[in-house]
N, C-alpha and C positions, 0 to 999 in steps of 0.2 A: 409199690411192690410190697407184697405181704406174703410171708411164708406160712403155709397152712400146717396145722399140727398133725393131721392124719399122716403126712409123710414123715414128720419128725417122730411121731409116736412117743416112745420112751424118752425122747429128748425134751418133751414139754416141761417136766418138772425142772430140768436144768435151766431152761429158758425163763419160765415164769417165776422160779424161785430166786432168780439172780438179781432182783432189784437192789441196787446199791443205795441204801438210805440208812437213816439212823435216828436215835433219840437218846443221846448220851450226854447232853450238856448239864443235866440236872445234878449229877453227882458233883461236878465241879462247882456249881453254884451253891451247893449246900455245905461245902467244906470251908471251915474257917481259915484254913491255910492255903486255899486254892488261889492261883493267880487271877488277876482281873480277867473277865471274859474276853476283852479285846486282845489282851496279850496272849492268852491261850489260843484264841482263834488265829492270830498272826503266826504263832509258832507251828500250829497244825497245818496252816496253809503253806508255810514255807517248806515243811517236810513233804507234803503231797506234791507241791510244785517241783521240788528237786527230783522226785521220782518221775513225774510227768516229763520233765525236760530230758532226763536220762533216757527214758523210753523213746522219746521223739528223736533222739540222736542215733538210735539203732536203725540202720538201713536194712539189714537182713539178719533175722534171728529166729529162733524157735524156743519153745518152752513146754514143759510138762506140768500138769496140775492134777490134783485129785479133788473131787467134790463129794461132800456128804450133805444130804439135804432131807428134809421131811416131806413126805408125800401123803396127802389125805387118802385113806382107804375108803372103800365103798360104804363101810359101816360108820364112817366118820372118825375112826381112830387113825391118827397119823402113823406112818411107818417110815423107817429110815431107808434111804436109797443111797447108792454110791455110783460114782462114775470116774473114769480116768480120761483125761483130755490131753491131746497133743495139738499144739498150734504152731504154724510156721508162717512167717511174714517176710515178704520182700517188697519194701516200699518203692514206689508209692501205691502200686495197684495189684499186688498178688497176695493171696491168702489161702491157707489150707488149715482145716480143722477136722479132727476126728475125736468122737466121743464114744467111749465104750462103757456100757452100763452093766450093773451087777446082775441084771436079768438075762444077760447074754446079747442084748440088742446092741447094734453098732451103727453109727451114723458118720458120714463124711461130707465135708463141704469144700468145694474148690472155687476160687475166684481168680480170673486171669485179666481183669481190667475191663472185660466186655460181657462176660457171662458168669452167672452163679449156677453151680451144679450142686444139688443136694441128693445124696444117695442113702437109701436105707438098705444096709447090707443084709439085714435079717429077712426082709421081704423081697429082696432083689428088685427094688423099684427105685426110680430116680426122677428128678424134675430139673429142667433147665429154664432159667429166667434171664433175660437180658438186663444188664446193668453196666452202664458206662460211667466210670469214675474211679476214685482211689479207695483204699481200704478204709480211711476215715469216713468217706461218704457212704460206703456200704454199711459200716457199723451204725452210723446215724440213721440210715434208711430202715434198717432192720428194727432198731429199737423204737423208732417213731411209729412204724406200722404195728408192732406188737404191743406198744404202750408200756414196755418194761425196759429196764437198763440191765445189761448182762455183763458181769465182770469179766468173764473169759474173753468176750469180744472187746470190751472196753480196753483191756490191757494189750490188745493187738493194735489198737489205734495209737496215734501220736498225741492225742489230747484226751486221755481217758476220763477226766473229771469235768470237762467243760460243761457237759449237760446237767451237772448237778449244781452248778454255781448259783443259779437262781432259787434253788430249793433248800439250800443249807440253812438250818436254823442256828446251829451252834457247833463248835468243834474245839478240841483241846489236844495238846500233846501230853499224853500221860507220862511218858518217860522212857527210860531204857529198859528193854526186856531181852532175854536170851532165848532163842529158839535153836535147840541143838547146839551146834558150835558157833552160831551166828549171833552177833549183837545187833539188835533192831531197835527202832523207835516205834512205839505204839501210839497210834492216833485214834481218837474217838471222834465220830462224826454224827451230828444230829440233823435229820430232816424230819419229815412228817410221819413216815410209815414204819420206821424200823430203828433198831439200835445197831450201829456198825462199828467194828473194830478193824483196823488195818495195821499190820506189822510191816515196816519198811526197813530194809537192811541199811545199817550205818556204813560210812566209808565212801569210797569213790564210785561205787556202783549201787546207788540207792534203789534197788529193785524190790518189788512187792514179794513178801514171803508168805503171808497168810491174810485172809479176809474172813471175818465172821459177821453174818447179818442175822438179826433176830427181828421177825416181822410182828411188831407189837399190835397191829390192827387186825391180825388174822387169828382165828380161834386156835388156842393152844400155843400161841407164839412160836410158830415154826421157825426153824433155823436153817441157814445155809452156810457151809464152811468150805472155803476154797483154799487149798494149800499148794503152793508152787514148789515143785521138786527140782527145778533146774531151768535156768536161762542160758542160752548159748548164742553168742553173736557169731554167725558163720555164713559163708557163701552157700546158698542152697541151689541145687540143680533145677533146671527148668521143669523137669518131669514132676517135681513136687507139686506144682500148681496146675498141672494138666489133668483134667478129669479122666479118671481111669475106671470107666464103667464097662463091665464085661458085656460082650455081645449076647443078646438074648434077654437081657433084663427089661422089665416093663417100664416104659416112659409114661409118666403122668402128665397130662396136658393141663396147664393152668394158664389163666389169663394173668398177665403181669400186673394188672391193676387189682387183682383179688387179694 
């Protein structure tokens, strides 16, 4: 199964720019006072694992996030774009996502364990694709088909960083940082393509608070910033995950293998 970008339209930058990767181990290696690489890696891994375990323990939840990302213009000059995202999850097999972009475009995705429905509210079009499985399986399938890793969807899954395990070159726990009223742990992660920073809330609820990715292999080092504005563990009504496509909208027929 592969989602085609003509339907997603303005969502493409949000998807393609969301590769979670990094190249941040160098600063630690150059510091005379830095901890040994293996110690830093272990501390970073422990912080990320604690967050992953906490997310996996949430059976029904929703969160809001804002995204700011660079989008290449036709003349080659990158421009800033923004989006607000709402995600709702009812494990194991129900998902809802809405992304509103600063150009007025609006996208929704529903998944009920059997069917994925994607709607473009701006063009009044939608597509339905069969997919039997759980939310984790859907996230993995989307990312495998698109060839990118998408943080918004990663944080909806119960194993958000499993797919990065074989690609991590280095990581370290930078230390304590304050975001607003929250004390967080800042983690740097190094892979091949980008520099990544992840802020994780301290305490009994180690939730993600901010992610910054800089793509060092792309011209101009484009950046993707994802800021979480609220997690809520709550019982969600069935209607949240039922595709709500108005009568009269145009259905786009796609081959599930496309």
